[in-house]
PDB file with one MODEL, atoms N, CA, C and O in Angstrom:
MODEL        1
ATOM      1  N   GLU A   1     -76.729 -28.579  29.647  1.00  0.00           N
ATOM      2  CA  GLU A   1     -77.213 -27.274  30.616  1.00  0.00           C
ATOM      3  C   GLU A   1     -75.936 -27.267  31.583  1.00  0.00           C
ATOM      4  O   GLU A   1     -75.367 -28.229  32.100  1.00  0.00           O
ATOM      5  N   GLN A   2     -75.622 -25.750  31.684  1.00  0.00           N
ATOM      6  CA  GLN A   2     -74.405 -25.519  32.642  1.00  0.00           C
ATOM      7  C   GLN A   2     -75.071 -25.129  33.537  1.00  0.00           C
ATOM      8  O   GLN A   2     -76.192 -24.637  33.405  1.00  0.00           O
ATOM      9  N   THR A   3     -74.221 -25.363  35.031  1.00  0.00           N
ATOM     10  CA  THR A   3     -74.681 -24.743  36.096  1.00  0.00           C
ATOM     11  C   THR A   3     -73.535 -23.844  36.632  1.00  0.00           C
ATOM     12  O   THR A   3     -72.379 -24.144  36.334  1.00  0.00           O
ATOM     13  N   ASP A   4     -73.842 -22.525  37.572  1.00  0.00           N
ATOM     14  CA  ASP A   4     -72.633 -22.045  38.378  1.00  0.00           C
ATOM     15  C   ASP A   4     -72.516 -22.223  39.981  1.00  0.00           C
ATOM     16  O   ASP A   4     -73.351 -22.205  40.885  1.00  0.00           O
ATOM     17  N   ASP A   5     -71.400 -22.367  39.948  1.00  0.00           N
ATOM     18  CA  ASP A   5     -71.317 -23.137  41.729  1.00  0.00           C
ATOM     19  C   ASP A   5     -71.417 -22.258  42.563  1.00  0.00           C
ATOM     20  O   ASP A   5     -71.685 -22.567  43.724  1.00  0.00           O
ATOM     21  N   GLY A   6     -71.204 -20.761  42.146  1.00  0.00           N
ATOM     22  CA  GLY A   6     -70.444 -19.560  43.097  1.00  0.00           C
ATOM     23  C   GLY A   6     -69.447 -19.535  43.061  1.00  0.00           C
ATOM     24  O   GLY A   6     -68.951 -18.500  43.505  1.00  0.00           O
ATOM     25  N   SER A   7     -68.435 -20.657  42.507  1.00  0.00           N
ATOM     26  CA  SER A   7     -67.031 -20.368  42.651  1.00  0.00           C
ATOM     27  C   SER A   7     -66.379 -18.922  42.203  1.00  0.00           C
ATOM     28  O   SER A   7     -65.395 -18.383  42.709  1.00  0.00           O
ATOM     29  N   GLY A   8     -66.958 -18.579  41.432  1.00  0.00           N
ATOM     30  CA  GLY A   8     -66.374 -17.444  40.202  1.00  0.00           C
ATOM     31  C   GLY A   8     -65.461 -18.080  38.985  1.00  0.00           C
ATOM     32  O   GLY A   8     -64.859 -17.437  38.124  1.00  0.00           O
ATOM     33  N   ALA A   9     -65.512 -19.367  39.124  1.00  0.00           N
ATOM     34  CA  ALA A   9     -64.719 -19.817  37.800  1.00  0.00           C
ATOM     35  C   ALA A   9     -65.407 -19.965  36.377  1.00  0.00           C
ATOM     36  O   ALA A   9     -66.622 -19.844  36.218  1.00  0.00           O
ATOM     37  N   ASP A  10     -64.624 -20.202  35.496  1.00  0.00           N
ATOM     38  CA  ASP A  10     -65.972 -19.738  34.338  1.00  0.00           C
ATOM     39  C   ASP A  10     -66.559 -21.535  34.017  1.00  0.00           C
ATOM     40  O   ASP A  10     -65.771 -22.479  34.075  1.00  0.00           O
ATOM     41  N   VAL A  11     -67.932 -21.689  33.717  1.00  0.00           N
ATOM     42  CA  VAL A  11     -68.242 -22.889  33.175  1.00  0.00           C
ATOM     43  C   VAL A  11     -68.515 -23.075  32.208  1.00  0.00           C
ATOM     44  O   VAL A  11     -69.447 -22.358  31.843  1.00  0.00           O
ATOM     45  N   GLY A  12     -68.082 -23.889  31.336  1.00  0.00           N
ATOM     46  CA  GLY A  12     -68.288 -24.472  29.549  1.00  0.00           C
ATOM     47  C   GLY A  12     -67.523 -23.467  29.176  1.00  0.00           C
ATOM     48  O   GLY A  12     -66.916 -22.609  29.817  1.00  0.00           O
ATOM     49  N   THR A  13     -67.648 -23.720  27.907  1.00  0.00           N
ATOM     50  CA  THR A  13     -66.530 -23.962  26.477  1.00  0.00           C
ATOM     51  C   THR A  13     -67.233 -22.108  26.231  1.00  0.00           C
ATOM     52  O   THR A  13     -68.288 -21.727  26.740  1.00  0.00           O
ATOM     53  N   ALA A  14     -66.490 -21.400  25.515  1.00  0.00           N
ATOM     54  CA  ALA A  14     -66.265 -20.220  24.656  1.00  0.00           C
ATOM     55  C   ALA A  14     -65.888 -20.519  23.092  1.00  0.00           C
ATOM     56  O   ALA A  14     -64.829 -20.846  22.556  1.00  0.00           O
ATOM     57  N   GLU A  15     -67.298 -20.251  22.548  1.00  0.00           N
ATOM     58  CA  GLU A  15     -67.055 -20.178  20.657  1.00  0.00           C
ATOM     59  C   GLU A  15     -67.084 -18.830  20.468  1.00  0.00           C
ATOM     60  O   GLU A  15     -67.687 -17.883  20.973  1.00  0.00           O
ATOM     61  N   ALA A  16     -65.835 -19.078  19.140  1.00  0.00           N
ATOM     62  CA  ALA A  16     -65.720 -17.727  18.600  1.00  0.00           C
ATOM     63  C   ALA A  16     -67.146 -17.604  18.124  1.00  0.00           C
ATOM     64  O   ALA A  16     -67.802 -18.633  17.968  1.00  0.00           O
ATOM     65  N   ALA A  17     -67.760 -16.229  17.845  1.00  0.00           N
ATOM     66  CA  ALA A  17     -69.112 -16.111  17.093  1.00  0.00           C
ATOM     67  C   ALA A  17     -68.827 -15.339  15.747  1.00  0.00           C
ATOM     68  O   ALA A  17     -68.342 -14.211  15.656  1.00  0.00           O
ATOM     69  N   GLU A  18     -69.312 -16.354  14.493  1.00  0.00           N
ATOM     70  CA  GLU A  18     -69.271 -15.671  12.919  1.00  0.00           C
ATOM     71  C   GLU A  18     -69.786 -14.671  12.684  1.00  0.00           C
ATOM     72  O   GLU A  18     -71.014 -14.726  12.608  1.00  0.00           O
ATOM     73  N   VAL A  19     -69.500 -14.088  12.589  1.00  0.00           N
ATOM     74  CA  VAL A  19     -70.482 -12.540  11.642  1.00  0.00           C
ATOM     75  C   VAL A  19     -70.391 -12.407  10.606  1.00  0.00           C
ATOM     76  O   VAL A  19     -69.368 -11.951  10.095  1.00  0.00           O
ATOM     77  N   SER A  20     -71.435 -12.761   9.941  1.00  0.00           N
ATOM     78  CA  SER A  20     -71.343 -12.302   8.022  1.00  0.00           C
ATOM     79  C   SER A  20     -72.352 -11.410   8.027  1.00  0.00           C
ATOM     80  O   SER A  20     -73.224 -11.484   8.893  1.00  0.00           O
ATOM     81  N   TYR A  21     -72.369 -10.484   7.099  1.00  0.00           N
ATOM     82  CA  TYR A  21     -73.322 -10.073   6.783  1.00  0.00           C
ATOM     83  C   TYR A  21     -73.014  -9.128   5.266  1.00  0.00           C
ATOM     84  O   TYR A  21     -71.878  -8.983   4.814  1.00  0.00           O
ATOM     85  N   ASP A  22     -74.217  -8.568   4.647  1.00  0.00           N
ATOM     86  CA  ASP A  22     -74.140  -7.776   3.310  1.00  0.00           C
ATOM     87  C   ASP A  22     -74.250  -6.811   3.257  1.00  0.00           C
ATOM     88  O   ASP A  22     -75.037  -6.596   4.179  1.00  0.00           O
ATOM     89  N   VAL A  23     -73.923  -5.426   2.584  1.00  0.00           N
ATOM     90  CA  VAL A  23     -74.036  -4.035   2.325  1.00  0.00           C
ATOM     91  C   VAL A  23     -74.202  -4.241   1.699  1.00  0.00           C
ATOM     92  O   VAL A  23     -73.626  -5.154   1.108  1.00  0.00           O
ATOM     93  N   THR A  24     -75.307  -3.467   1.181  1.00  0.00           N
ATOM     94  CA  THR A  24     -75.607  -3.019  -0.015  1.00  0.00           C
ATOM     95  C   THR A  24     -76.194  -1.891  -0.132  1.00  0.00           C
ATOM     96  O   THR A  24     -77.113  -1.704   0.664  1.00  0.00           O
ATOM     97  N   PHE A  25     -75.807  -0.513  -1.372  1.00  0.00           N
ATOM     98  CA  PHE A  25     -76.145   0.755  -1.553  1.00  0.00           C
ATOM     99  C   PHE A  25     -76.771   0.838  -2.634  1.00  0.00           C
ATOM    100  O   PHE A  25     -76.405   0.447  -3.743  1.00  0.00           O
ATOM    101  N   THR A  26     -77.847   1.410  -2.306  1.00  0.00           N
ATOM    102  CA  THR A  26     -78.597   1.890  -3.880  1.00  0.00           C
ATOM    103  C   THR A  26     -78.737   3.506  -3.999  1.00  0.00           C
ATOM    104  O   THR A  26     -79.035   4.181  -3.014  1.00  0.00           O
ATOM    105  N   TYR A  27     -78.559   3.929  -4.954  1.00  0.00           N
ATOM    106  CA  TYR A  27     -78.805   5.272  -5.441  1.00  0.00           C
ATOM    107  C   TYR A  27     -78.806   5.535  -6.822  1.00  0.00           C
ATOM    108  O   TYR A  27     -78.100   5.177  -7.764  1.00  0.00           O
ATOM    109  N   THR A  28     -79.731   6.214  -6.693  1.00  0.00           N
ATOM    110  CA  THR A  28     -79.876   7.338  -7.708  1.00  0.00           C
ATOM    111  C   THR A  28     -79.223   8.306  -8.083  1.00  0.00           C
ATOM    112  O   THR A  28     -78.956   9.109  -7.189  1.00  0.00           O
ATOM    113  N   ILE A  29     -78.741   8.613  -9.403  1.00  0.00           N
ATOM    114  CA  ILE A  29     -77.630   9.775 -10.114  1.00  0.00           C
ATOM    115  C   ILE A  29     -78.895  10.703 -11.075  1.00  0.00           C
ATOM    116  O   ILE A  29     -79.784  10.159 -11.730  1.00  0.00           O
ATOM    117  N   THR A  30     -78.756  11.693 -10.987  1.00  0.00           N
ATOM    118  CA  THR A  30     -80.001  12.404 -12.168  1.00  0.00           C
ATOM    119  C   THR A  30     -78.573  13.504 -13.123  1.00  0.00           C
ATOM    120  O   THR A  30     -77.566  14.021 -12.638  1.00  0.00           O
ATOM    121  N   VAL A  31     -78.859  13.510 -13.948  1.00  0.00           N
ATOM    122  CA  VAL A  31     -78.054  14.572 -14.499  1.00  0.00           C
ATOM    123  C   VAL A  31     -78.974  15.262 -15.831  1.00  0.00           C
ATOM    124  O   VAL A  31     -79.597  14.841 -16.806  1.00  0.00           O
ATOM    125  N   LYS A  32     -78.688  16.367 -15.310  1.00  0.00           N
ATOM    126  CA  LYS A  32     -79.629  17.467 -16.185  1.00  0.00           C
ATOM    127  C   LYS A  32     -78.813  17.155 -17.442  1.00  0.00           C
ATOM    128  O   LYS A  32     -79.280  16.240 -18.120  1.00  0.00           O
ATOM    129  N   ALA A  33     -77.848  17.647 -17.830  1.00  0.00           N
ATOM    130  CA  ALA A  33     -76.801  17.787 -19.289  1.00  0.00           C
ATOM    131  C   ALA A  33     -76.640  16.116 -19.522  1.00  0.00           C
ATOM    132  O   ALA A  33     -76.933  15.148 -18.820  1.00  0.00           O
ATOM    133  N   VAL A  34     -75.956  16.282 -21.009  1.00  0.00           N
ATOM    134  CA  VAL A  34     -75.631  14.956 -21.164  1.00  0.00           C
ATOM    135  C   VAL A  34     -74.396  15.393 -20.879  1.00  0.00           C
ATOM    136  O   VAL A  34     -73.881  16.051 -21.783  1.00  0.00           O
ATOM    137  N   ASP A  35     -73.859  15.261 -20.063  1.00  0.00           N
ATOM    138  CA  ASP A  35     -72.262  15.064 -19.852  1.00  0.00           C
ATOM    139  C   ASP A  35     -71.780  13.657 -18.963  1.00  0.00           C
ATOM    140  O   ASP A  35     -71.844  13.391 -17.763  1.00  0.00           O
ATOM    141  N   ILE A  36     -71.219  12.823 -20.271  1.00  0.00           N
ATOM    142  CA  ILE A  36     -70.989  11.237 -19.854  1.00  0.00           C
ATOM    143  C   ILE A  36     -69.791  11.803 -18.268  1.00  0.00           C
ATOM    144  O   ILE A  36     -69.917  11.661 -17.052  1.00  0.00           O
ATOM    145  N   ASP A  37     -69.020  12.265 -18.898  1.00  0.00           N
ATOM    146  CA  ASP A  37     -67.476  12.533 -17.905  1.00  0.00           C
ATOM    147  C   ASP A  37     -68.008  12.904 -16.639  1.00  0.00           C
ATOM    148  O   ASP A  37     -67.450  12.449 -15.640  1.00  0.00           O
ATOM    149  N   ALA A  38     -69.215  13.824 -16.482  1.00  0.00           N
ATOM    150  CA  ALA A  38     -69.228  14.328 -15.011  1.00  0.00           C
ATOM    151  C   ALA A  38     -69.558  13.528 -14.407  1.00  0.00           C
ATOM    152  O   ALA A  38     -69.153  13.179 -13.298  1.00  0.00           O
ATOM    153  N   ALA A  39     -70.977  12.775 -15.549  1.00  0.00           N
ATOM    154  CA  ALA A  39     -72.207  11.486 -14.873  1.00  0.00           C
ATOM    155  C   ALA A  39     -70.900  10.609 -13.890  1.00  0.00           C
ATOM    156  O   ALA A  39     -70.742  10.502 -12.674  1.00  0.00           O
ATOM    157  N   VAL A  40     -70.146  10.103 -15.028  1.00  0.00           N
ATOM    158  CA  VAL A  40     -69.641   8.967 -14.131  1.00  0.00           C
ATOM    159  C   VAL A  40     -68.441   9.417 -13.196  1.00  0.00           C
ATOM    160  O   VAL A  40     -67.860   8.492 -12.628  1.00  0.00           O
ATOM    161  N   ASN A  41     -68.027  10.586 -12.977  1.00  0.00           N
ATOM    162  CA  ASN A  41     -67.112  11.462 -11.993  1.00  0.00           C
ATOM    163  C   ASN A  41     -68.380  11.278 -11.119  1.00  0.00           C
ATOM    164  O   ASN A  41     -68.487  10.058 -10.992  1.00  0.00           O
ATOM    165  N   GLU A  42     -69.107  11.712 -10.644  1.00  0.00           N
ATOM    166  CA  GLU A  42     -70.381  11.676  -9.831  1.00  0.00           C
ATOM    167  C   GLU A  42     -70.421  10.509  -9.026  1.00  0.00           C
ATOM    168  O   GLU A  42     -70.186  10.419  -7.821  1.00  0.00           O
ATOM    169  N   ALA A  43     -70.818   9.434 -10.008  1.00  0.00           N
ATOM    170  CA  ALA A  43     -71.195   7.693  -9.851  1.00  0.00           C
ATOM    171  C   ALA A  43     -69.502   7.797  -9.000  1.00  0.00           C
ATOM    172  O   ALA A  43     -69.383   8.243  -7.859  1.00  0.00           O
ATOM    173  N   SER A  44     -68.683   7.443  -9.586  1.00  0.00           N
ATOM    174  CA  SER A  44     -67.884   7.309  -8.778  1.00  0.00           C
ATOM    175  C   SER A  44     -67.012   8.197  -7.517  1.00  0.00           C
ATOM    176  O   SER A  44     -65.922   7.661  -7.320  1.00  0.00           O
ATOM    177  N   LYS A  45     -67.155   8.936  -6.982  1.00  0.00           N
ATOM    178  CA  LYS A  45     -67.297   9.861  -6.166  1.00  0.00           C
ATOM    179  C   LYS A  45     -68.379   9.243  -5.194  1.00  0.00           C
ATOM    180  O   LYS A  45     -67.969   8.828  -4.110  1.00  0.00           O
ATOM    181  N   GLN A  46     -69.442   9.166  -5.426  1.00  0.00           N
ATOM    182  CA  GLN A  46     -70.661   8.506  -4.722  1.00  0.00           C
ATOM    183  C   GLN A  46     -69.705   6.979  -3.978  1.00  0.00           C
ATOM    184  O   GLN A  46     -69.244   6.799  -2.851  1.00  0.00           O
ATOM    185  N   TRP A  47     -69.716   6.180  -5.118  1.00  0.00           N
ATOM    186  CA  TRP A  47     -69.384   5.025  -5.025  1.00  0.00           C
ATOM    187  C   TRP A  47     -67.986   5.209  -4.071  1.00  0.00           C
ATOM    188  O   TRP A  47     -68.331   5.014  -2.905  1.00  0.00           O
ATOM    189  N   ASN A  48     -66.969   5.423  -4.125  1.00  0.00           N
ATOM    190  CA  ASN A  48     -65.862   5.731  -3.203  1.00  0.00           C
ATOM    191  C   ASN A  48     -66.677   5.541  -1.661  1.00  0.00           C
ATOM    192  O   ASN A  48     -66.947   4.585  -0.934  1.00  0.00           O
ATOM    193  N   SER A  49     -66.904   7.097  -1.625  1.00  0.00           N
ATOM    194  CA  SER A  49     -67.545   7.655  -0.313  1.00  0.00           C
ATOM    195  C   SER A  49     -68.092   6.511   0.688  1.00  0.00           C
ATOM    196  O   SER A  49     -68.111   6.806   1.883  1.00  0.00           O
ATOM    197  N   ARG A  50     -68.683   4.811   0.171  1.00  0.00           N
ATOM    198  CA  ARG A  50     -69.210   4.290   0.522  1.00  0.00           C
ATOM    199  C   ARG A  50     -68.527   3.239   0.575  1.00  0.00           C
ATOM    200  O   ARG A  50     -68.701   2.465   1.516  1.00  0.00           O
ATOM    201  N   GLN A  51     -67.472   2.934  -0.547  1.00  0.00           N
ATOM    202  CA  GLN A  51     -66.915   2.222   0.237  1.00  0.00           C
ATOM    203  C   GLN A  51     -65.720   2.338   1.220  1.00  0.00           C
ATOM    204  O   GLN A  51     -64.911   1.546   1.703  1.00  0.00           O
ATOM    205  N   ARG A  52     -65.970   3.721   1.310  1.00  0.00           N
ATOM    206  CA  ARG A  52     -64.649   4.346   2.195  1.00  0.00           C
ATOM    207  C   ARG A  52     -66.111   3.885   3.805  1.00  0.00           C
ATOM    208  O   ARG A  52     -65.784   3.102   4.696  1.00  0.00           O
ATOM    209  N   PHE A  53     -66.912   4.264   3.796  1.00  0.00           N
ATOM    210  CA  PHE A  53     -67.712   4.448   4.974  1.00  0.00           C
ATOM    211  C   PHE A  53     -68.133   2.915   5.123  1.00  0.00           C
ATOM    212  O   PHE A  53     -68.673   2.641   6.195  1.00  0.00           O
ATOM    213  N   ALA A  54     -67.989   2.025   4.339  1.00  0.00           N
ATOM    214  CA  ALA A  54     -67.982   0.175   4.847  1.00  0.00           C
ATOM    215  C   ALA A  54     -66.557  -0.167   5.308  1.00  0.00           C
ATOM    216  O   ALA A  54     -66.178  -1.004   6.127  1.00  0.00           O
ATOM    217  N   ALA A  55     -65.942   0.621   4.631  1.00  0.00           N
ATOM    218  CA  ALA A  55     -64.712  -0.104   5.566  1.00  0.00           C
ATOM    219  C   ALA A  55     -64.424   0.369   6.780  1.00  0.00           C
ATOM    220  O   ALA A  55     -63.999  -0.397   7.645  1.00  0.00           O
ATOM    221  N   GLU A  56     -64.587   1.519   6.990  1.00  0.00           N
ATOM    222  CA  GLU A  56     -64.547   2.422   8.449  1.00  0.00           C
ATOM    223  C   GLU A  56     -65.662   1.454   9.054  1.00  0.00           C
ATOM    224  O   GLU A  56     -65.272   0.994  10.127  1.00  0.00           O
ATOM    225  N   LEU A  57     -66.546   1.142   8.800  1.00  0.00           N
ATOM    226  CA  LEU A  57     -67.681   0.125   9.490  1.00  0.00           C
ATOM    227  C   LEU A  57     -67.095  -1.106   9.651  1.00  0.00           C
ATOM    228  O   LEU A  57     -67.529  -1.701  10.638  1.00  0.00           O
ATOM    229  N   LEU A  58     -66.345  -1.631   9.088  1.00  0.00           N
ATOM    230  CA  LEU A  58     -65.818  -2.833   9.590  1.00  0.00           C
ATOM    231  C   LEU A  58     -64.850  -2.753  10.627  1.00  0.00           C
ATOM    232  O   LEU A  58     -64.805  -3.660  11.458  1.00  0.00           O
ATOM    233  N   ILE A  59     -63.856  -1.525  10.706  1.00  0.00           N
ATOM    234  CA  ILE A  59     -62.601  -1.258  11.557  1.00  0.00           C
ATOM    235  C   ILE A  59     -63.123  -1.142  12.677  1.00  0.00           C
ATOM    236  O   ILE A  59     -62.683  -1.691  13.686  1.00  0.00           O
ATOM    237  N   ASP A  60     -64.440  -0.186  12.624  1.00  0.00           N
ATOM    238  CA  ASP A  60     -65.080   0.206  14.111  1.00  0.00           C
ATOM    239  C   ASP A  60     -65.857  -0.866  14.940  1.00  0.00           C
ATOM    240  O   ASP A  60     -65.794  -0.746  16.163  1.00  0.00           O
ATOM    241  N   THR A  61     -66.416  -1.660  14.541  1.00  0.00           N
ATOM    242  CA  THR A  61     -66.721  -2.864  14.648  1.00  0.00           C
ATOM    243  C   THR A  61     -66.129  -4.282  14.898  1.00  0.00           C
ATOM    244  O   THR A  61     -66.652  -5.375  15.116  1.00  0.00           O
ATOM    245  N   GLY A  62     -64.648  -3.790  14.766  1.00  0.00           N
ATOM    246  CA  GLY A  62     -63.465  -4.737  14.611  1.00  0.00           C
ATOM    247  C   GLY A  62     -63.938  -6.521  14.083  1.00  0.00           C
ATOM    248  O   GLY A  62     -63.524  -7.585  14.544  1.00  0.00           O
ATOM    249  N   LEU A  63     -64.965  -6.259  12.940  1.00  0.00           N
ATOM    250  CA  LEU A  63     -65.071  -7.628  12.073  1.00  0.00           C
ATOM    251  C   LEU A  63     -64.060  -7.941  11.323  1.00  0.00           C
ATOM    252  O   LEU A  63     -64.212  -9.041  10.791  1.00  0.00           O
ATOM    253  N   THR A  64     -62.835  -7.276  10.999  1.00  0.00           N
ATOM    254  CA  THR A  64     -62.001  -7.931   9.883  1.00  0.00           C
ATOM    255  C   THR A  64     -61.111  -8.414   9.881  1.00  0.00           C
ATOM    256  O   THR A  64     -60.806  -8.494  11.071  1.00  0.00           O
ATOM    257  N   GLY A  65     -60.241  -8.934   9.211  1.00  0.00           N
ATOM    258  CA  GLY A  65     -59.629 -10.731   9.871  1.00  0.00           C
ATOM    259  C   GLY A  65     -60.409 -11.163  10.213  1.00  0.00           C
ATOM    260  O   GLY A  65     -60.329 -12.295  10.689  1.00  0.00           O
TER     261      GLY A  65
ENDMDL
END
């Protein structure tokens, strides 16, 4: 138990917080025509945009490194 004597000095010790989390993206792609190249390209674009979002989220929240 820690008490504050009013001196303004820090009481106790600081511990680094460990933050861990999983980011899962689930999405459905509907393809009207049978066009494998277009389907793969669309899936790739959506995946890449989500990867960028996740990377930016990590940078913005300072959780990298």
